N, C-alpha and C positions, 0 to 999 in steps of 0.2 A: 554461369559463375562469372561475375564481373571482376576482373583482376586489374589492379593498378599497375602501371608501367614500372618496371624495376628501376630503382634509383641508380643502379649500376649500368643501365642500358647505354649502348653506343649507337650512333646513327648508322643507318644502312649505307654501305658504300655505293658509289656510282658505277655499278657493274654494266658494262656495255653488252650489246648482243655478242654471243659467242658463235662463230661460224660453225654450222653443222649441228647446232643444238637449238631447238625451238620449243619454248615452254608455253603451255596453255593450262587454263584452270576451268573448273565447272562446279556445279552444285549437285552432288549425289544425295545430299540430305541424309547422311548417316546418323545425324543427331538433329534434335529440334533446335537449330540455330540458324541465324540469318547471315550466312557467309558461305563462300566457296570452300569445299572440303575435298576436292579431288584435283590432283596435279598430274599433268601429262606432259612429258618431254619427248620429242621425236629427235632421233639422231641420224646423221648421214650414214649411208652405207660405208662400211669399213671402219666404223668406230670400235675401238678396243675398250675393254672394261676390266676393272679390278675391284675387289671388295673385301671388307673385313666385317665379321658378324659376331653377335653375342655368343658367349659360351654357356648361356643359360640352357639347361637341358630340357626345359619346358618351352622351347622356342616355337615360334609360329611357322605355318606352312610357307609363308613368304621367305623366311630365313632358310628353311630347309631347301627350298627350290633355288634360292639365290646362291647358296653354296655350290650347288651342282652347276648352275649356269655360268658362274664366273670362271670355272675351269675351261669352258669353251672359249673365253676371251673376247667375245663379240657382243655388241648390243645395238638395237635399233630403237628401243623405247623404254621409258620409265613411267610407272604409274604409282602415285602415292595417295593412299586413303587416310584421311584424318578423322578421328572420332571413334574408331573401332580398330583394335589391334588384331582381331581375327586370330588370337592365340588361345590355345586350349579349347579348340572348336572341332577337333577330329576331322573326319572325312568331309564334313560340310564346309569347313574352312578351306581345305585344299581344293575342293571343287570350285569354290568362289574364285580362288587365285587362278586356277587353270582356265576358268571361263574368261577372266580378264585377259590373260595371255593370248588365248585363242582369238578373242574379239579384235584385239589390236593387231595381232599377226595377220589376220585376214585382211585388215585394212591396209597394212603396209606391204603385204606380199612377202613376209619373212617367216622364219621359224618361230613357234611360240617361245622357244628357249632364248630368243633374242629380246624378249620383253621381260623387264624386271619389275617386280611389284613389291611395295612396302606398305605396311599398315600400322597405325599407331592410335592408341586410345584405350578404351576399357577392355580388359581381358575376359574371355569366357563367353562372348556374344558372337555368333557366326556372322560374318560379313554378309549383308543382304544382297543376294545375287541380282535381284531385280533393280535395286538402287545402283549397284555397281555398273550394270549394263547400261542403264539410262545415263549415268554420269559419264561413262566412257564415250557414249554416242555424242553427248553434248560437247565434251572436250575436243573430240576429233573435228568438230565443226566450228569451234571457238576461234576467235582472233588470238594471235600470239600475245602473251602478256610479258611484263617485266620480271626480272629475277626477284625483285622485292615482293611482287604479288605472289610469285610461286612460294617464296619463303613464308609469307603470311598464311598461305593455304595449307602448308604441311604442318602447321603448328596445332597444339592442343592447349595446354595450360601455359604456354609461352606468353610473355607480356610484351615482347617486341620482336620484330622480324630480324633474323640474324644472317649476315652475309659477309663474305671475305673476298678479297681481290689481290692478285699478285701478277707480276710479269717476269719473263726471263728472255734472254736472247740466245737463240739457237741458230748457228750458221748464218749470222747476220740478220735473222728474222726475229722480230719481237712476237712472242707468243703470250697468250693470256690464260690465266687460271682463275676461275671463279668458283665459289662454293656457297651453299646455303645449308642451314642446319636447323633442326628443332630439338628442343630438350630443355627441361626445367626441373623435373623431379624424377625419382627412381634412377638416379645417376650414379654410376660407379664403374670402374674399369671392367672391361671385357664385354661389352661396352655399355654405355649408359642407355636410358630410355631416350635414345638419341637416334635420329635419322639424319644422315649427312650426305650431301651429294656434291661432288667436285667435277667440274667440266672444264676441259681445256681444248683449244683448237690445235694443239700440237699433235704430231704423229708420234705415238709411243707404242712400242711392242707390248702386248698384253702381259707377258710374263715379267718384263722389266717394270711395267707399271705396278703390277702386283707386289713385286719386291719393294719398290719405293713406298707404296701406300702402307704396307705392313710395318715397315720401319718407322715411317712418320707417325703412324697410329700409336705405336708403342711409346713414343716420346711425348705424345700430345693427348689424344683421346683416352688412352689408358693411364693417364696421369691426372685425371680429374675425378672428383667425387662431390656429390651434393649430400647424399644420405646413405651411402654404402649399399644401396639396393641395385641389383643388376636386372635389367628388363628382359622380356621374352622376345623383343622385336628389333633390337639394336642392329643398325646397318649403316655402314659408310661405303659408298660406291664412288669410283672415279671413272670418268668417261673421257677418252681422248679421240676427238673427231678426225684428226689428221688434216684439217682444212687449212692450216697455216702454211703448208707447203714445205715444211722442213724435212730433211732426211730423217726417217724414222729412228727414234732412239731405242736401242736394244741392249746397251751396256753402259755402265758408268764411265767407261773410257771413251765413249762417243763424244764428239765436240758438242758442248752445250748441255750435256747430261747432268753435270754437277750443278749448273745453274737451274735447270728444271727441278732437280731434286730439292734444292734449297727453297725454291718457290712453292713447291708442293708442301714441304714442311711448314713453311710460313702460313699458308692457307689453313692447314690442319690446326696449327697452334691458335690462329685467330678464332677459328670456329670453336675449338675446345674452350677457350677463355670465355667466349660469348655464352656458352651453355652454363658455365659456372656463374657468370654475371646475372643470369636469369634464374638462378636456383630459387625454388619455391620459397617465398618469404624472405629471400636474401637481402641484407642491408650492407654487407661488407664482402669484398673480394679478397681472399686470403691466398698468399703464396707461401708455401713451406719449402725451404731450401735445406737439404740435408747434405752435409759433407763429412769426410773422415770415416766413412763406412768401409767395411771389408770388401764391398763390391758395389757396383752401380745398382744392381738388382736389390741388394740388401738395403741400400739407401732408399730406394723407391718404396719398399715395404714399410720401412720406418716412417717415411713421409706420409704414406697412406694411413698408417695407424694413428698418426697425429691428426690428419685431415678428417678421418672418420670418427674421431672421438666426440661424442655428444658433450662431454664435459669441457673439452677445449673449445668446441664451436659455440657453446652457450656462454663461456667466459668471454669470448671475442664479441659476441652479441651484446653482452653486458658491459663491454669495455673495461673488463677486469684483468689487470696484468698478473694473472695467477699462473706463473711459469711452472709451478709445481704440477699442474695438470699436463703440461708437455712432458715433464719427467715421467709421469705415470704412463703416458701413451708410448713413449720410447721403450719403457720397460716391458710393456705388454706385447710389443710387436713380434716377439719370438725371434728377433735377430740379434747377432752379437752386439753387445753394448757393455760398457764399463762405467759404473756410476761415478768413479773417481776421475774419469777422463771426459765426462760429458759437459758441454757448454751450450747455453741457451740464450737467445737474444730476440728482441722485438724491434723492428724498424731501425736496425743499425746500432742499437744499444744492448750490450751484453748484460744480462742479469746474473748469470752464473758462469763460472769458468772452472774447468778441471774439477767438476764435482762439488764446487763450493760457491755459495752466494758471494758476490763481490763485496768487499768491505765498504767500498765507496759507491755502491749501486744507488743511483738516483732514479726513483720510479717516475718522476715527473715527465721526462721526455717520452717514456714508454706509454704513460697514460694519455699524453697528447697524441701520440701516434695511433693509439687504439680508438680515438674519437673520429678518425678519418674513415674513408670508404675503402682504401687500399691498405691491406695489412700484410706485413712481412714477418714471418717467423723463421729464425735461423737456428739450426741445430748442428753442432759439430761433435761427432762421436769420438774423434781422436784415435781411431783405430787403423785407418788406411786411406786410400785414395778414392774410394767409391763416393759418388755424389749423384743426386737426383733432385728434381724440382717437381712438386705436386701442387695442384690448385684446387681450392675448395671455397666454400662460403660459410657464413655464420648460420646458426640454427635458431630460428625465432618462432614466436607464436604464429606468425603468418604461415609457416610450413604446416603446422597442425591444422589451421583453419582450412587451408586449401585441400589437404588430403582427407580431412574428415568429411568434406562436402563434395568430393570428387565426382561421384556418380549422379548427383542431383542435377 
């Protein structure tokens, strides 16, 4: 399937080498394509790890094992397979993952539980163990690659490589955080058909890293949606190699911990936005801001009801300032709302206030705003102080074309 680059694509950042993390790629040939499809990253001894995973109950063996592994808090390697999700494959799928873990562990002289595996692609096809074994063997002997090459290799229906970069100062030392992500469709909170990997040279205690990643994910990855579908394989892992030489962070009260937390949040937000920008068939990036809710969580649910509405998303695709569809989405969210206190706007122009269309409403600036690539929808419920921001994209014919032809 030959996909055109998304018009919302952003350039890949200049990610430098991260001390203690070495990426390599190879061709396992999981599909009939002329590209690398196996990514291998080797981490220094002492690397800590944290992770968040899909809540889809039909998850893959990679997710099941990953949940167990992150509790141990340590990592020596990551393997990512593209083209085959290895989900809904029973014992054969688990055997394939355990084979990969054992093969890499033998090479590194570590425990199999120190080797994390992710897979993405078609559901219901067991990962070919012979191809995985050969792909791993090739990756172990390959020259190190760039993070952009690694980002390209983990992709499936993505149209551009996605990466993020941030820095923070801890105890006078500048540390680096870098991330790569893949995701384009089957994107919804909990989390998307999204594989994301964040690597930092900072020293961070595993339990504290888990706390920070979970919090950042709630405000970023769990606030995006492309099509409301939640995948079987979604994973975000954060690895801290400890090579920067800072005193290990174990609490938000530690010097520099707040700066590190902010940088991690920044990387997660960048990556989450990139996934939406590459939504299958997307032509517009949409930010939905909800204020005046009874709680932040209620605001997020209202925002997601708007962002997941096919009627709202197709109206944006058609550049139609049909704010009545937003009213509908608010009303169906199942959250506290009062028709007579509701206000709705687009791009800084209010169309309705306190449950009434504005008498002097001029649709011209809204229509002009909707012709752009970056769309803002504002909703004020007028009930409380709760607020949230959710990101999505429009729904176009391109989404149908991609998914109707996905397995070919």
